Structures are given as structure tokens and as C-alpha cells.
C-alpha positions in Angstrom: 0.0 0.0 0.1 1.2 3.5 -0.9 1.4 6.6 1.5 1.6 9.5 -1.3 2.3 12.8 -0.4 2.8 16.0 -2.2 5.6 18.4 -1.5 6.4 22.1 -2.8 9.2 24.0 -1.4 9.6 27.5 -2.4 13.2 29.3 -1.4 15.2 32.0 -2.3 17.2 31.6 -5.5 20.6 31.7 -3.6 19.3 28.7 -1.8 19.0 26.5 -5.0 22.3 24.4 -4.0 20.8 23.9 -0.5 17.7 22.2 -2.4 19.8 20.4 -4.6 21.6 18.9 -2.0 18.1 17.9 -0.3 16.9 16.2 -3.5 20.0 14.4 -3.8 19.6 13.1 -0.2 16.2 12.3 -0.8 16.8 10.2 -4.2 19.8 8.3 -2.3 18.7 8.1 1.6 15.2 9.8 2.0 13.7 8.7 5.4 11.1 6.0 4.7 7.8 6.1 7.1 7.9 2.0 6.7 10.6 -0.8 7.2 11.2 -1.5 3.3 14.8 -0.3 2.0 14.2 -1.4 -1.5 12.6 1.7 -2.8 13.2 5.4 -2.8 10.9 8.0 -1.6 11.1 10.3 -4.3 12.9 13.6 -4.5 12.5 17.1 -5.3 12.6 18.3 -9.0 12.9 22.2 -10.0 9.6 23.5 -11.4 11.5 27.2 -12.1 14.9 28.2 -13.5 15.8 26.8 -16.8 13.7 23.7 -16.5 10.4 25.4 -15.8 11.0 29.1 -17.0 8.4 29.0 -19.9 5.6 27.2 -17.9 4.7 30.4 -15.7 2.0 32.9 -17.2 2.7 36.5 -17.3 5.3 38.6 -18.9 7.6 38.7 -16.2 10.3 36.2 -14.8 9.9 34.4 -11.4 11.8 35.6 -8.8 11.9 32.5 -6.4 12.8 29.1 -6.8 9.8 26.5 -6.7 10.6 22.9 -6.3 8.2 19.8 -5.9 7.9 16.3 -5.5 5.4 13.5 -5.0 6.8 11.1 -2.8 5.7 7.5 -1.8 6.4 6.2 2.4 8.4 9.8 3.3 9.1 10.1 7.1 7.7 13.5 7.3 9.7 14.0 10.8 13.0 13.1 9.0 12.2 15.3 6.2 11.1 18.3 8.3 14.4 17.9 10.5 16.5 17.9 7.3 14.8 21.2 6.3 14.9 22.7 9.5 18.6 21.9 10.1 19.8 23.1 6.3 22.1 26.0 6.4 19.6 28.2 4.4 21.0 31.9 3.1 17.6 33.0 3.5 15.7 31.0 6.0 13.1 33.8 6.3 12.0 33.0 2.8 11.7 29.1 2.8 8.2 28.0 2.5 7.4 24.4 2.6 3.9 22.9 1.6 3.3 19.2 2.6 -0.2 17.4 1.7 -0.8 14.0 2.5 -3.1 11.8 0.1 -5.8 11.7 2.9 -5.3 15.6 3.6 -7.7 18.1 2.1 -5.3 20.8 2.1 -1.7 21.4 2.2 0.3 22.1 5.7 2.3 25.2 5.4 5.9 25.4 7.2 7.9 28.3 7.8 10.8 29.4 9.7 9.7 31.7 12.8 12.2 32.8 15.2 14.9 30.5 13.9 12.7 27.3 14.1 10.7 25.6 11.4 6.9 25.7 12.3 3.6 24.6 11.0 2.0 27.8 10.4 -1.4 26.8 8.8 -3.5 24.8 9.8 -2.7 25.3 13.3 -0.9 22.6 14.9 -3.9 21.9 17.2 -5.5 18.6 15.7 -7.1 21.2 13.1 -9.8 22.0 15.7 -11.6 25.0 14.5 -10.0 25.2 11.2 -12.3 26.5 8.6 -12.6 23.8 6.1 -16.0 23.4 4.9 -17.8 20.3 5.3 
């Protein structure tokens, strides 16, 4: 059985090298949420830059780097620890969106006072989060 999650990471262009390191780590040693060791979890790929520059609408160039992945059995805690421990050039510009296949919305993580925190929905078991039934 799979455990699919979508990951979108938005960073300052000066941090592309850091994301490349994370992408290589995910491809080779990405933390799994199960005990299988024979398959990988997936890896981040660039959605901007030379690869995706012509995919964006409008007449201007995008000013951030956007990376994305569809993962399988990614250990979120291990992945979040890697994001939190990365020496970002511009940590205040790092925005991480993660959504499991069973979630109706993305969880948004950003650095706040030097720590990576879940800013939306609030990390309170989603009680009171305004999601329509």
C-alpha cells in the first residue's frame, strides 16, 4: 500500500544549491515511513529556472525557486528535520507545503524565530480550522 504525499518547497534563488543537496539526499537516503529499504521515497525537482521558466504565465520572470515532489512513504518528521537543519542563506524566505493523500489541504511550514514551524493549519489537531464540510 502506498502513502503518497505532495511536497512543494519555495526558496530564495540563492538557496538552490541547498535544495539540490536535499533532492540528492531524498533520492539516495530519503527517510521512509515504513521498514522497506528496497525502494526510494522520491526527490524534489525544480519547477522554475531553466527547466520551468516558460511554464509560468505572465510577462515577467519568477523571482523565487519552486521545487516539487510526489513522494511515497516519506517520513515527514525526518524530512522536516532535514529542512530545519539546512543552513539556508535566506531562511525567512523558505516556505514548505506538504499534503498527504488523505489531507484536504496543504500544511504550510516556515521559519519563525529560527525554528521551522507549522503555521497553517494550526498544529492543534485542526480543531476550528475553517474547512467546509
